[in-house]
TIZA-813328 format. One record per residue: residue in one letter; x, y, z of N, C-alpha, C, O in turn. Coordinates in pm, whole numbers, padded with zeros to 5 digits, always signed. Example, Ala and Ser with C-alpha at 12.3 -4.5 7.8 and 13.67 -1.06 7.14 Angstrom:
REM residues 2
A+01319-00569+00780+01230-00450+00780+01320-00330+00780+01424-00332+00846
S+01285-00225+00708+01367-00106+00714+01290+00003+00787+01341+00114+00804
REM end
This chain:
REM residues 269
X+00083-00120+00000+00000+00000+00000+00087+00125+00000+00058+00222-00070
X+00193+00122+00080+00283+00237+00085+00353+00257-00048+00376+00370-00092
X+00388+00146-00113+00453+00155-00243+00359+00214-00347+00399+00297-00429
X+00234+00172-00343+00135+00226-00437+00114+00375-00412+00095+00452-00506
X+00117+00416-00286+00100+00557-00252+00215+00641-00308+00194+00748-00364
X+00338+00589-00292+00454+00662-00346+00446+00670-00498+00479+00774-00556
X+00403+00562-00561+00391+00562-00707+00288+00664-00753+00311+00735-00852
X+00176+00673-00683+00073+00770-00720+00124+00913-00703+00089+01001-00781
X+00206+00936-00602+00263+01069-00583+00357+01104-00696+00357+01218-00743
X+00437+01009-00741+00529+01035-00852+00451+01061-00982+00488+01147-01061
X+00345+00985-01002+00263+01006-01122+00198+01143-01119+00194+01213-01220
X+00147+01183-01001+00086+01315-00988+00189+01426-01010+00159+01526-01074
X+00309+01408-00956+00415+01509-00975+00453+01520-01122+00472+01631-01173
X+00465+01405-01191+00498+01408-01333+00389+01477-01414+00417+01549-01509
X+00264+01454-01376+00153+01518-01446+00152+01669-01424+00124+01745-01516
X+00185+01713-01302+00191+01856-01273+00303+01923-01354+00285+02033-01406
X+00417+01855-01363+00528+01909-01444+00486+01918-01590+00518+02015-01659
X+00415+01818-01636+00367+01817-01775+00275+01935-01802+00279+01994-01911
X+00191+01971-01704+00099+02083-01722+00169+02218-01712+00135+02312-01783
X+00268+02227-01623+00334+02354-01598+00440+02384-01704+00471+02501-01729
X+00495+02282-01766+00606+02301-01861+00572+02398-01974+00655+02485-02003
X+00455+02389-02041+00427+02487-02147+00422+02630-02096+00469+02721-02165
X+00365+02651-01976+00360+02786-01921+00500+02837-01887+00532+02954-01909
X+00582+02749-01834+00719+02789-01803+00795+02826-01931+00868+02925-01935
X+00777+02745-02033+00847+02773-02158+00796+02903-02222+00874+02978-02280
X+00668+02929-02211+00613+03055-02260+00673+03173-02185+00703+03277-02245
X+00691+03158-02054+00751+03265-01974+00897+03288-02013+00941+03403-02020
X+00972+03181-02038+01112+03197-02079+01122+03269-02214+01213+03350-02235
X+01030+03239-02305+01030+03309-02434+00997+03457-02416+01055+03542-02484
X+00905+03488-02325+00867+03627-02302+00981+03707-02240+00983+03830-02252
X+01074+03641-02175+01186+03709-02109+01311+03714-02196+01418+03749-02148
X+01298+03679-02323+01413+03677-02414+01384+03761-02537+01268+03781-02574
X+01488+03809-02599+01473+03883-02724+01460+03785-02840+01487+03666-02825
X+01420+03835-02955+01406+03748-03072+01539+03688-03115+01544+03574-03161
X+01646+03764-03098+01779+03712-03134+01817+03595-03044+01872+03496-03091
X+01787+03606-02914+01817+03496-02822+01728+03375-02849+01774+03261-02839
X+01602+03400-02882+01511+03289-02910+01557+03211-03033+01551+03088-03035
X+01602+03282-03134+01648+03216-03257+01790+03164-03245+01839+03099-03337
X+01855+03191-03134+01994+03149-03116+02007+03018-03041+01954+02915-03083
X+02077+03024-02929+02111+02903-02853+01990+02857-02771+01916+02939-02716
X+01971+02725-02763+01866+02668-02680+01902+02683-02532+02011+02644-02491
X+01810+02740-02452+01835+02765-02311+01710+02731-02229+01599+02772-02263
X+01730+02655-02124+01620+02625-02032+01592+02744-01941+01478+02769-01903
X+01698+02819-01907+01686+02939-01824+01747+03054-01903+01862+03044-01945
X+01674+03163-01925+01729+03276-02002+01857+03331-01939+01859+03365-01821
X+01962+03340-02019+02089+03394-01969+02088+03546-01966+02156+03606-01883
X+02012+03608-02055+02001+03754-02059+01853+03794-02055+01799+03840-02156
X+01788+03778-01940+01643+03810-01934+01617+03958-01955+01697+04043-01917
X+01506+03987-02016+01466+04124-02042+01315+04139-02026+01239+04044-02049
X+01272+04256-01985+01130+04287-01970+01078+04374-02085+00970+04431-02077
X+01158+04382-02191+01120+04469-02303+00991+04422-02369+00911+04504-02414
X+00969+04291-02375+00847+04241-02438+00723+04279-02358+00620+04317-02415
X+00733+04268-02226+00621+04308-02141+00599+04460-02149+00485+04507-02146
X+00709+04536-02158+00697+04681-02171+00628+04718-02301+00551+04814-02305
X+00654+04642-02406+00588+04668-02533+00437+04645-02522+00358+04722-02578
X+00397+04541-02452+00255+04512-02434+00186+04624-02356+00076+04667-02391
X+00251+04671-02248+00189+04769-02160+00195+04911-02215+00115+04996-02175
X+00287+04938-02305+00303+05074-02356+00238+05095-02492+00204+05208-02528
X+00221+04990-02569+00163+05001-02702+00010+04999-02692-00046+04900-02643
X-00059+05104-02736-00206+05106-02723-00276+04996-02800-00385+04954-02762
X-00215+04947-02907-00278+04839-02983-00294+04715-02895-00396+04646-02903
X-00193+04687-02812-00197+04568-02727-00291+04587-02608-00381+04505-02588
X-00272+04693-02529-00353+04702-02409-00498+04738-02440-00588+04703-02362
X-00524+04806-02550-00663+04828-02589-00728+04697-02635-00848+04675-02614
X-00648+04610-02695-00700+04478-02731-00741+04399-02608-00844+04332-02609
X-00661+04407-02501-00697+04340-02376-00826+04398-02319-00914+04324-02275
X-00836+04530-02319-00957+04594-02264-01080+04558-02346-01187+04534-02290
X-01066+04554-02478-01179+04516-02564-01223+04372-02534-01342+04344-02525
X-01125+04283-02520-01158+04143-02491-01227+04129-02356-01327+04059-02344
X-01173+04196-02255-01234+04188-02122-01376+04245-02122-01464+04193-02054
X-01398+04351-02198-01530+04414-02199-01635+04321-02258-01742+04304-02199
X-01607+04260-02374-01711+04175-02431-01722+04040-02359-01829+03980-02358
X-01613+03993-02300-01620+03869-02223-01705+03888-02098-01790+03804-02067
X-01684+03998-02026-01764+04025-01907-01911+04048-01943-02001+04001-01873
X-01935+04121-02053-02073+04142-02098-02140+04010-02131-02254+03985-02092
X-02069+03926-02204-02125+03796-02241-02155+03711-02118-02260+03647-02111
X-02064+03710-02022-02085+03629-01902-02205+03678-01823-02287+03597-01778
X-02217+03810-01806-02329+03865-01731-02462+03838-01801-02559+03797-01737
X-02466+03860-01932-02590+03837-02007-02629+03690-02003-02746+03656-01983
X-02532+03602-02023-02560+03459-02028-02615+03409-01895-02714+03336-01892
X-02551+03447-01785-02597+03402-01653-02733+03463-01621-02820+03395-01568
X-02751+03591-01653-02877+03659-01623-02993+03596-01699-03102+03581-01644
X-02971+03557-01824-03077+03496-01905-03097+03350-01867-03210+03301-01864
X-02987+03279-01839-02995+03135-01817-03056+03098-01682-03117+02992-01670
X-03041+03182-01580-03092+03149-01447-03245+03127-01447-03291+03022-01404
X-03324+03223-01494-03470+03197-01496-03509+03087-01594-03602+03011-01567
X-03439+03078-01706-03471+02973-01804-03445+02835-01745-03527+02745-01760
X-03331+02817-01679-03299+02688-01619-03397+02654-01507-03432+02537-01489
X-03441+02755-01432-03538+02730-01325-03670+02678-01383-03729+02585-01329
X-03715+02738-01492-03840+02694-01555-03826+02552-01606-03917+02470-01585
X-03716+02520-01671-03697+02384-01722-03687+02281-01610-03728+02166-01628
X-03635+02321-01496-03617+02226-01386-03742+02210-01300-03754+02110-01229
X-03835+02306-01305-03949+02304-01215-04084+02282-01285-04178+02237-01220
X-04095+02311-01412-04224+02305-01479-04218+02212-01600-04112+02195-01662
X-04331+02154-01632-04346+02073-01752-04454+02137-01839-04566+02161-01793
X-04420+02164-01964-04513+02228-02056-04495+02168-02194-04398+02097-02219
X-04588+02196-02282-04587+02138-02415-04461+02181-02491-04435+02300-02509
X-04384+02082-02535-04264+02110-02612-04144+02149-02529-04048+02204-02583
X-04145+02121-02398-04032+02163-02313-03905+02088-02349-03798+02148-02357
X-03915+01957-02370-03795+01880-02405-03742+01918-02543-03622+01925-02566
X-03835+01943-02636-03793+01984-02771-03725+02121-02767-03625+02142-02836
X-03780+02213-02687-03719+02345-02675-03581+02335-02611-03488+02405-02650
X-03569+02248-02512-03440+02229-02446-03338+02172-02543-03222+02215-02545
X-03379+02075-02624-03288+02019-02724-03251+02121-02830-03138+02122-02878
X-03346+02208-02866-03315+02312-02966-03209+02408-02913-03122+02452-02988
X-03216+02441-02785-03113+02526-02725-02976+02461-02736-02878+02526-02772
X-02970+02332-02704-02842+02262-02712-02793+02248-02856-02673+02247-02880
X-02886+02236-02951-02845+02223-03091-02774+02349-03140-02687+02341-03226
X-02811+02466-03086-02738+02589-03120-02594+02580-03074-02503+02630-03141
X-02572+02518-02960-02434+02502-02909-02355+02407-02996-02233+02419-03005
X-02421+02312-03059-02351+02215-03142-02311+02271-03278-02220+02218-03341
X-02376+02376-03323-02348+02433-03456-02214+02504-03455-02180+02569-03356
X-02136+02494-03563-02008+02566-03570-02030+02716-03584-02126+02758-03648
X-01944+02797-03524-01962+02943-03533-01961+02997-03675-02023+03100-03702
X-01892+02929-03766-01884+02978-03904-02021+02987-03970-02040+03066-04063
X-02116+02906-03925-02250+02907-03984-02318+03042-03964-02396+03085-04049
X-02288+03108-03852-02358+03231-03816-02280+03357-03852-02324+03468-03820
X-02167+03344-03916-02084+03461-03945-02155+03561-04035-02166+03678-04000
X-02204+03516-04149-02267+03607-04245-02394+03671-04189-02411+03792-04203
X-02486+03594-04126-02605+03660-04068-02569+03764-03963-02626+03873-03962
X-02476+03732-03874-02437+03829-03773-02374+03952-03836-02403+04065-03796
X-02288+03931-03934-02219+04043-03998-02319+04137-04065-02310+04259-04049
X-02412+04083-04139-02511+04167-04207-02604+04236-04108-02637+04354-04125
X-02645+04165-04004-02736+04223-03905-02668+04337-03830-02725+04446-03817
X-02548+04314-03780-02479+04417-03702-02439+04536-03787-02438+04649-03739
X-02407+04511-03913-02372+04623-04002-02493+04711-04029-02480+04832-04042
X-02612+04651-04037-02733+04728-04068-02784+04807-03949-02847+04911-03968
X-02760+04760-03827-02812+04830-03709-02705+04908-03634-02732+04965-03528
X-02582+04910-03687-02476+04992-03627-02406+04929-03509-02344+05000-03430
X-02413+04797-03494-02344+04729-03383-02208+04672-03423-02132+04626-03338
X-02178+04675-03552-02051+04618-03597-01933+04695-03536-01938+04817-03522
X-01829+04622-03501-01707+04677-03444-01733+04737-03305-01680+04843-03271
X-01815+04668-03226-01839+04706-03087-01826+04582-02999-01853+04472-03046
X-01785+04599-02873-01780+04483-02782-01915+04416-02763-01922+04294-02746
X-02023+04495-02767-02157+04437-02750-02190+04340-02862-02260+04241-02839
X-02142+04367-02983-02169+04277-03095-02110+04139-03070-02176+04038-03093
X-01986+04134-03025-01922+04006-02998-01989+03937-02880-02010+03815-02883
X-02023+04014-02776-02086+03955-02658-02219+03890-02694-02247+03779-02650
X-02301+03958-02775-02430+03901-02813-02413+03780-02905-02489+03684-02895
X-02313+03784-02992-02288+03669-03079-02244+03547-02998-02285+03435-03028
X-02163+03568-02898-02119+03457-02814-02233+03401-02730-02231+03284-02691
X-02333+03484-02702-02448+03437-02624-02521+03324-02694-02585+03241-02629
X-02512+03319-02827-02577+03211-02900-02522+03075-02858-02592+02974-02869
X-02400+03072-02809-02337+02947-02767-02330+02933-02615-02344+02822-02562
X-02310+03043-02545-02294+03035-02400-02427+03025-02326-02433+02964-02220
X-02533+03084-02379-02663+03074-02312-02713+02929-02310-02754+02883-02204
X-02713+02855-02422-02754+02714-02413-02667+02633-02318-02718+02550-02242
X-02537+02657-02321-02449+02585-02228-02482+02619-02084-02483+02531-01998
X-02509+02746-02057-02543+02788-01921-02674+02727-01875-02684+02680-01761
X-02773+02726-01962-02901+02666-01927-02885+02518-01897-02944+02467-01802
X-02806+02450-01976-02785+02306-01958-02717+02277-01825-02757+02185-01754
X-02614+02354-01792-02542+02333-01666-02633+02365-01548-02642+02286-01454
X-02698+02481-01551-02780+02523-01438-02901+02432-01419-02940+02404-01305
X-02961+02386-01527-03077+02298-01514-03040+02167-01446-03120+02112-01370
X-02918+02118-01472-02875+01996-01405-02862+02014-01256-02897+01924-01179
X-02812+02128-01213-02802+02156-01070-02940+02178-01007-02972+02121-00903
X-03022+02262-01073-03150+02299-01014-03245+02182-01005-03329+02176-00915
X-03234+02088-01097-03320+01970-01090-03288+01884-00968-03372+01808-00921
X-03166+01898-00918-03128+01822-00799-03171+01886-00669-03156+01825-00563
X-03224+02008-00674-03275+02075-00553-03419+02031-00531-03501+02047-00622
X-03454+01978-00415-03591+01929-00392-03695+02040-00409-03673+02154-00368
X-03805+02006-00470-03913+02103-00489-03982+02139-00357-04055+02238-00349
X-03957+02059-00254-04014+02091-00123-03966+02226-00072-04036+02292+00005
X-03846+02268-00113-03795+02399-00071-03883+02510-00127-03909+02608-00059
X-03928+02495-00251-04020+02593-00310-04151+02599-00232-04204+02706-00204
X-04203+02480-00198-04330+02474-00125-04317+02535+00014-04407+02605+00060
X-04206+02508+00081-04187+02563+00215-04178+02715+00211-04229+02782+00301
X-04114+02769+00108-04104+02915+00096-04241+02977+00075-04270+03084+00130
X-04326+02912-00005-04462+02965-00027-04545+02956+00101-04621+03047+00132
X-04528+02845+00174-04604+02830+00300-04562+02936+00401-04645+02988+00476
X-04431+02969+00403-04382+03072+00495-04420+03213+00453-04391+03308+00525
X-04482+03227+00339-04529+03357+00295-04428+03440+00218-04449+03560+00198
X-04317+03379+00174-04217+03452+00098-04263+03472-00046-04325+03383-00106
X-04231+03587-00100-04259+03611-00242-04163+03529-00327-04058+03484-00282
X-04203+03512-00453-04115+03435-00542-03980+03503-00558-03878+03435-00560
X-03977+03637-00569-03851+03709-00586-03760+03688-00465-03639+03667-00481
X-03817+03693-00346-03738+03670-00224-03685+03527-00223-03567+03504-00195
X-03772+03432-00253-03729+03292-00255-03618+03268-00357-03520+03201-00327
X-03635+03325-00477-03540+03297-00585-03403+03360-00557-03300+03298-00582
X-03402+03483-00505-03275+03554-00486-03209+03525-00352-03086+03525-00343
X-03288+03500-00247-03232+03484-00113-03219+03339-00068-03144+03310+00025
X-03291+03249-00134-03286+03108-00093-03235+03019-00205-03139+02943-00186
X-03300+03028-00323-03268+02934-00430-03131+02959-00492-03054+02866-00511
X-03100+03084-00522-02971+03113-00583-02852+03081-00491-02754+03025-00539
X-02857+03113-00361-02746+03072-00273-02726+02920-00269-02613+02873-00255
X-02834+02844-00280-02820+02699-00283-02742+02655-00407-02669+02556-00404
X-02758+02729-00515-02695+02693-00643-02571+02778-00672-02541+02805-00788
X-02500+02819-00568-02377+02897-00589-02276+02820-00673-02211+02878-00760
X-02262+02692-00647-02166+02611-00723-02202+02607-00870-02114+02613-00957
X-02331+02598-00899-02375+02596-01039-02341+02727-01108-02297+02727-01223
X-02362+02837-01038-02332+02968-01097-02182+02982-01119-02139+03036-01221
X-02101+02933-01024-01956+02939-01041-01908+02861-01162-01824+02909-01237
X-01961+02741-01181-01925+02661-01298-01969+02730-01427-01896+02730-01526
X-02088+02788-01426-02139+02856-01545-02055+02977-01581-02023+02998-01698
X-02018+03055-01482-01931+03170-01506-01799+03125-01566-01748+03188-01659
X-01743+03018-01514-01615+02967-01565-01623+02931-01713-01538+02972-01792
X-01725+02854-01750-01735+02809-01889-01769+02923-01983-01717+02929-02095
X-01855+03014-01941-01887+03130-02026-01763+03216-02048-01736+03257-02161
X-01690+03242-01942-01570+03324-01954-01468+03257-02045-01411+03323-02133
X-01444+03128-02025-01341+03060-02104-01378+03055-02252-01292+03077-02337
X-01504+03026-02283-01543+03019-02424-01527+03154-02491-01468+03164-02599
X-01578+03259-02427-01574+03391-02488-01432+03445-02496-01399+03518-02589
X-01347+03410-02400-01211+03462-02397-01124+03404-02508-01040+03475-02564
X-01142+03276-02541-01054+03211-02638-01114+03206-02778-01043+03171-02873
X-01241+03240-02794-01304+03232-02926-01243+03335-03021-01225+03451-02983
X-01213+03294-03142-01142+03380-03238-01226+03416-03359-01224+03531-03403
X-01300+03320-03415-01363+03341-03545-01465+03454-03542-01458+03546-03623
X-01560+03448-03449-01662+03553-03440-01601+03686-03398-01637+03792-03451
X-01508+03680-03302-01445+03804-03254-01368+03873-03366-01364+03996-03371
X-01307+03797-03452-01229+03856-03562-01319+03912-03672-01288+04016-03730
X-01429+03844-03700-01516+03884-03810-01603+04004-03774-01630+04089-03859
X-01646+04011-03649-01743+04113-03609-01678+04239-03553-01749+04327-03503
X-01547+04250-03561-01477+04369-03514-01384+04421-03623-01340+04346-03710
X-01357+04550-03615-01264+04612-03710-01146+04672-03639-01062+04600-03585
X-01138+04804-03638-01024+04871-03576-01053+04921-03435-00961+04937-03355
X-01181+04947-03403-01215+05007-03275-01225+04905-03162-01177+04931-03051
X-01284+04791-03188-01308+04690-03084-01226+04565-03107-01267+04456-03066
X-01112+04577-03170-01028+04461-03202-00981+04392-03075-00916+04456-02993
X-01012+04263-03055-00974+04194-02931-00830+04145-02936-00764+04150-03039
X-00783+04098-02822-00644+04057-02809-00614+03932-02893-00503+03918-02943
X-00712+03843-02911-00687+03723-02991-00661+03759-03136-00589+03688-03206
X-00720+03870-03181-00695+03916-03317-00560+03987-03326-00487+03969-03424
X-00528+04065-03226-00399+04135-03226-00285+04034-03227-00183+04057-03292
X-00301+03925-03156-00194+03825-03149-00169+03758-03283-00059+03708-03307
X-00268+03756-03371-00247+03696-03503-00178+03791-03599-00148+03753-03712
X-00152+03914-03556-00092+04013-03645+00048+04053-03601+00090+04167-03618
X+00120+03958-03543+00257+03985-03499+00360+03950-03608+00480+03958-03584
X+00313+03914-03723+00404+03884-03834+00433+04013-03910+00342+04085-03949
X+00561+04040-03931+00603+04158-04006+00701+04116-04114+00728+03998-04134
X+00754+04215-04182+00851+04185-04288+00978+04121-04232+01047+04047-04302
X+01009+04149-04106+01129+04092-04044+01103+03956-03982+01196+03894-03929
X+00980+03907-03987+00949+03776-03931+00854+03785-03813+00795+03890-03787
X+00840+03674-03743+00751+03667-03628+00818+03727-03505+00933+03696-03475
X+00744+03812-03434+00794+03871-03310+00761+03776-03195+00660+03793-03126
X+00846+03675-03176+00818+03568-03081+00812+03618-02937+00726+03574-02861
X+00901+03706-02899+00904+03753-02762+00779+03827-02721+00724+03802-02614
X+00734+03920-02806+00612+03995-02777+00491+03902-02778+00400+03917-02696
X+00488+03808-02870+00377+03714-02876+00371+03628-02750+00263+03601-02698
X+00488+03586-02700+00491+03508-02576+00446+03593-02457+00375+03543-02370
X+00488+03719-02453+00445+03807-02344+00294+03828-02348+00229+03829-02244
X+00239+03844-02467+00094+03856-02480+00025+03728-02435-00083+03732-02375
X+00087+03613-02465+00031+03487-02419+00026+03478-02268-00070+03425-02212
X+00129+03529-02201+00129+03530-02054+00013+03614-02001-00056+03573-01908
X-00009+03730-02062-00117+03816-02017-00254+03754-02044-00348+03775-01967
X-00268+03679-02153-00397+03617-02183-00428+03501-02089-00544+03467-02068
X-00325+03440-02032-00347+03330-01937-00393+03382-01801-00468+03315-01732
X-00348+03502-01763-00376+03555-01629-00526+03568-01599-00567+03528-01490
X-00610+03622-01689-00753+03631-01655-00816+03496-01625-00898+03484-01534
X-00777+03394-01701-00831+03261-01674-00789+03209-01538-00869+03147-01468
X-00664+03235-01500-00616+03192-01368-00693+03265-01258-00729+03205-01156
X-00718+03394-01278-00793+03471-01177-00936+03420-01164-00988+03410-01052
X-01000+03388-01276-01136+03336-01270-01140+03203-01195-01226+03181-01110
X-01046+03115-01227-01040+02986-01157-01014+03007-01009-01070+02934-00926
X-00931+03103-00973-00900+03128-00832-01024+03175-00756-01048+03131-00643
X-01102+03264-00815-01218+03319-00744-01334+03220-00735-01412+03225-00640
X-01347+03130-00832-01459+03035-00829-01412+02893-00800-01486+02798-00826
X-01291+02878-00748-01232+02745-00732-01315+02654-00642-01332+02536-00672
X-01366+02708-00532-01444+02625-00440-01575+02580-00506-01612+02463-00497
X-01643+02673-00571-01768+02638-00639-01740+02548-00759-01822+02463-00795
X-01624+02567-00821-01590+02486-00939-01572+02341-00902-01621+02252-00973
X-01504+02314-00791-01483+02176-00748-01616+02110-00714-01640+01996-00755
X-01702+02180-00641-01833+02125-00608-01916+02105-00735-01991+02008-00748
X-01901+02198-00829-01978+02188-00952-01941+02067-01034-02029+01998-01086
X-01812+02040-01048-01769+01922-01122-01809+01794-01051-01828+01691-01115
X-01822+01800-00919-01858+01681-00842-02008+01652-00842-02050+01537-00839
X-02089+01760-00846-02232+01743-00828-02313+01768-00953-02420+01709-00970
X-02265+01853-01042-02346+01890-01157-02330+01796-01274-02267+01691-01263
X-02388+01837-01386-02381+01755-01507-02270+01805-01597-02290+01816-01718
X-02152+01835-01541-02038+01885-01617-01937+01774-01632-01832+01794-01694
REM end
């Protein structure tokens, strides 16, 4: 038993190294110049520099790209959770004509590739003046994140006994009080998991974000694809931008980590 325990620890340590190695290598590239990157292979940078990070923080093209991405990602997450909470509650508590078909239709939107909706979104947003705005990308991402949010939340809410609803009515609580003060706190883990998946999808999605934006709302994922110049690829700046793009995801996981663990254990994720 002790031998098996030691073996499991070694396997876990090897797996952690496997996960951390790409991030470490990305950091080493961000701390080196292009000449050093194209030169000698080094596990530890011999001449580290912060010039790549300074370029990201001082160049408006880069930091405005980060702000644009954060704006539409946060908008998408808020809209998706706000819309999905009442919808998931209805699916989990009521039975009506066509409820299963409607639920499957929501999930079918999530299964469709984003390229299918590029032209309709582009024409619609261009005609109503939403093109090249963070709101345009946020609403386009809702087509995929809202069904996912409803699916996740419905799985959690269906596991909450309906007797809690009945007890709240017997105690004389209004539905709004019950939903916001009793039901939602019970489903904190579900909301944490939903926020995580909405944020991650919207943050890394490229196709819709690139097509529905121009020069004003250009996101960071689009800026990162334009690091090629006549002199070649700017590897150091690209690696520094990669470090900055990883940080929001780490922060989201840190803030919802407790709910995320419970969500993966209890929900339909």
